[in-house]
N, C-alpha and C positions, 0 to 999 in steps of 0.2 A: 331596252333596259334588261340587264341580266340579273339572275337570282344569285345573291351572294351573302355570305356572312363570314366574319373573321373567326380564328380559332377560339376566341373568347365568347363567341356568339353575339358579338356586337354587330348590328346591321350596318352594311356598307352599300351605298348606291354605286352601281357600275353601269354607265359612266357618271355617277353622281357624287358630288363632294359634300360632306356635311361638316359644318363648323359650329360648335356651340361656344358662345361667348357669354361669360357671366359678368354682368355689369356691377362694378364695385359699389356697395352701399345700397343698391336698389332691390336686391334679392330677386332680380328678374333674369331668367336665362333666355337668350334670344337664339333661335335656330334659323340658320340660313341654309337653304338647299339649292344647289345649282345643277342645271342639266345642260349638257352640251348642245342639245337641240332647242330647248325651250328657254334657256337663260335662267333667270331667277324664277323658281316655281313656288317657293314658299318663304314666308317671313312671319314666324309665329312668336308672339310674346307669350311666355309661360310664367304664370304666377307660381312662386315657390315659397315654401316655409311659412305660409299663412300671412305674408306681408306684401304690400305693394307700395311703391314710392308715392309721395303726396301728390305728384302731378297726375297720377292715375286716379286720384280720389278727391278731386276738387279742393285740395289743400287741407283736407281733414286728417285726423289721426289715422294711422294704418288700420285697415280693416281685415277681418278674417278672409282668407282665400275661400272661394266658393267651391270646395272640393267635397268629396264624399266624407261625411261626418260633420261638416260644418253647415250643411243645409238645415233649414228650419223644419223641413218635412222629409219623409222618406224619399230616397232616390227613385224608387219605383213610381211614386206619384208624379214626380217631375217628368219622368220618361213617358208615362201614360198621357199626361197633358200635352206633351210635345207631339206624340204620335197622333193624338186625336186631331190636332190642328194641322198636321203635315199634309202637304200635297205630294211630296216626293220623299221616299225612304230608300236608302241604300244600305245593304247589309254585306259585311265581309266575314266569311267564315274560314276557320282553319281546322287543323286535325283534331282539336279538342271535341268538336261536335261528333266526329266520326268515332272517337274513342268510346263514346257512350253506346255505340253499336258494336263494340268489341274489336275495333281495329286499332292497332298500336299507333302511337304518335311518333315514335322514334326520337322523341326529345325528352324522354324520361332518363332515368339513371343509365348511364352507359351509352345509350343511343346506338346500339349495335344490332346487327342481324348476324346470328352465329358469331363469328369473330371479326366481322367486317363492319367498318363504319359506313353509315348510310351514304355520306357524302362521297365515299370512294366508289359506291355502286351507282348512284344516281348522277353520273357525270359522263361527258363524252370520253374523257380519259379512261375511266373505268371500263366503259363499253369497248373501247379500242383495245384495252389490255386483255380483257377476258369476257367476251360477249356471252359465252355459255353460262358463266357464273352470274352475270347480270340478269340474263333471262330466267335462270333458275329462281332468282329472288323475285322477279316480277311475276312469274307464273304462280309462285306461292301467294304473292299479294293479290293477284287477280282471283285466285280461288277463294281467298278470304273475303274479298269484296263481294263475290257472288253469294257466299254464305250469309253475309251480314244483311241486316234489314234496317231500313230507315227508322230512326227513333222519334220520339215525340217532339224533339227539337226540329228535326227536318220537316215534319208534318206541320208544325206550328208556323214555320217560315213560309211554307206553301200556302197556308191559310191566310197569313198576314198579307201576302201578295194580292189576294182577292179582296182584301179589305182596304187597300190603299190605292189612291188614284194612279200614282206612278211608283213602281217598285222595281228595283234591280237587285239581284243577288250575285255577288262575285265570290267565288270559292277558290281556295288554294288546293282543295282536295281533288283527287283524281279517281275517286271511288264510285261516282255516279249516283250516290245516295240521294242527293238533292233532286236529281232528275227523276228517280224512282218514287220520290215522295210527292211529286207533282209540281215542283217549281217550274215556271215557264220562262220568265225572263232571266235565264241563268247564264252567267259568264264564267267559264271554266278557265281561269287564268293560267293554270299549269297543265292544261290539256286533260286527257282522260285515258283510261286503259280499255276502251272499247275497240280500239284499232291499233295495228302496228303499221309502220310506214318504212319504206326503204330510205336509207340515209344517202343514197345516191340519186335515184330516179324519182323518189317520192311516191312510188306505187303503194297503195294501201290494201290492207286485208283486215276483215273483222276478226276479233278474238272471241273465241268461245270460253267457257268456264275453265278449260284446261290450259289456256294460253297458247303459246306457239311451240310446236315440237322443236326440240333443240337441234335437230338435223335439218331444219328448214330456215334457220337464221340467215344463211347465205342466200342472196338473191341472184336470179339469172343474169342481171345486168352487171354483176360484180360488186354490188353494194351489200349491205346487211339490213335485215329487218330490225327495227328498233321500236320501243314503245312510243306512242304518239303523245308524249308528255314533255314538259320542260325540265331539263336537268340543271343542276348547279352550273353557273357560268354561262348559260344560254339565255338569249333574249326571249322575252314573252312574245307571244303572237301579237303583231301590231293591232289587228282588229279587236282582239279581246281587251288589250290594254286601253285602247282609245275608248271603247264602250264603257269600261269600268271607270276610267278617269272622268268621262263626261257625266256618268251617273253620280259619282261621288261629288263632283263640283256643283251639281244642281240640287242635291238633296237638302231637305230641311232637317232630317234626322239621319244619322249614320249609326248603325249597329255593328259593333265589332265583337265577334262571337267565337270563342274557343280557339283563339290564335295567340301565339306567343309574341307576335308583333316584332319579330327579329329578322324575318326573311323579306328582303327588299327586291324589287320595288313594290310588291303587293302591300306591305305594311304601310307604305306612304299614303295609300288611299284613305286610311283612317283619319289622318290629321294634316296632311300637307296640301290638299287641293281645295279646301272649303273652310274658311275661317268663321263663317256664320252658322254653320250647321250645329245642331245639338248632338254631341257624340256620346254614346253610351257603350260601355264595355260590359260584356257578360262573360265571366270567366271565374272559375273557382279560386284562382290565385292571381296576385298582382303581376302585371307584365311591364314591358318597357314603356308603354304609353299610359299606364294607369294614372300617373300624376298630371297628365295632359288632357284627360277626358272630362266631360261635364258631369258624368255620374258613372259609377262602377257598381255593378250588381254582382256580388260574390255568390255564384251558384253555377251549376252546369246548364247547358242549353236545354237539355231535356226536362230539367226541373223548372227553369225560369221562363222560357219562351211560351209554354202553354198557359202559364198564369197571365202573361201579358195579353195574349190573344183572347183569353176568356174575359179579362177585364174590359178590353176594348169592345168585345161583342155585347157587353151589358150596357154600353152607353146609350 
């Protein structure tokens, strides 16, 4: 599966097709997701507008949709109860958690580096067009990663792993901050900036804090050294994707933290592979999946996750 999004930042699976069908009079949107390899992978009924058809409610009058704000007790209490009872927890993190360590998300206003769109740099086409420009950007990013320190959110997730029978953390970030915070069962979906690899022979070399010298991009085999990360339009590493999909499918609780939920297929891990899990979103702002989760906590990872871990430790 490749990493894609359209110019309006609507997520697109590639090679995945998404069809949203609104059922007239029922106020239910039904999401079908199809994969060329796996066939139908998701069929999710989504409650909308605070109403459900009578067939969903035993013939009684329409009831309130159990979303954030309609629950009879704080969403945090619901999440804590689910975490205490969970045998398996899966967490998915995005650039928002790293932003609290001072790293840019590139999804704010403009989304530019200097005058270049990130999608133009983080792509095979951009690298083929100007490898020196691309590596200049990645060398700057790598230096910023090395200066950054894991924040309280990173450390809280590492602690939560030790408190849970089965725990897996999949991240879209390439900054290694989860690893440095102590997370063990870590799945780096988009790779990392600890190594460069040749795009022809796959030879690898470790990267120090300064990155790769620009005069060493060309490799002896005739290929070019590139960052060991997944670019837009490229497939995720099969092993990483299969591990993440298996962990998400088996989880009792799924935590979606600091991600805009628009880059697929990673975003699909939050809602497409497990219809029975309790899904909680932790993000300062609403996202593309906010109306589909069981609870949404509006706060940053560094603010919210330590409170969760502290409360769990007191049980």
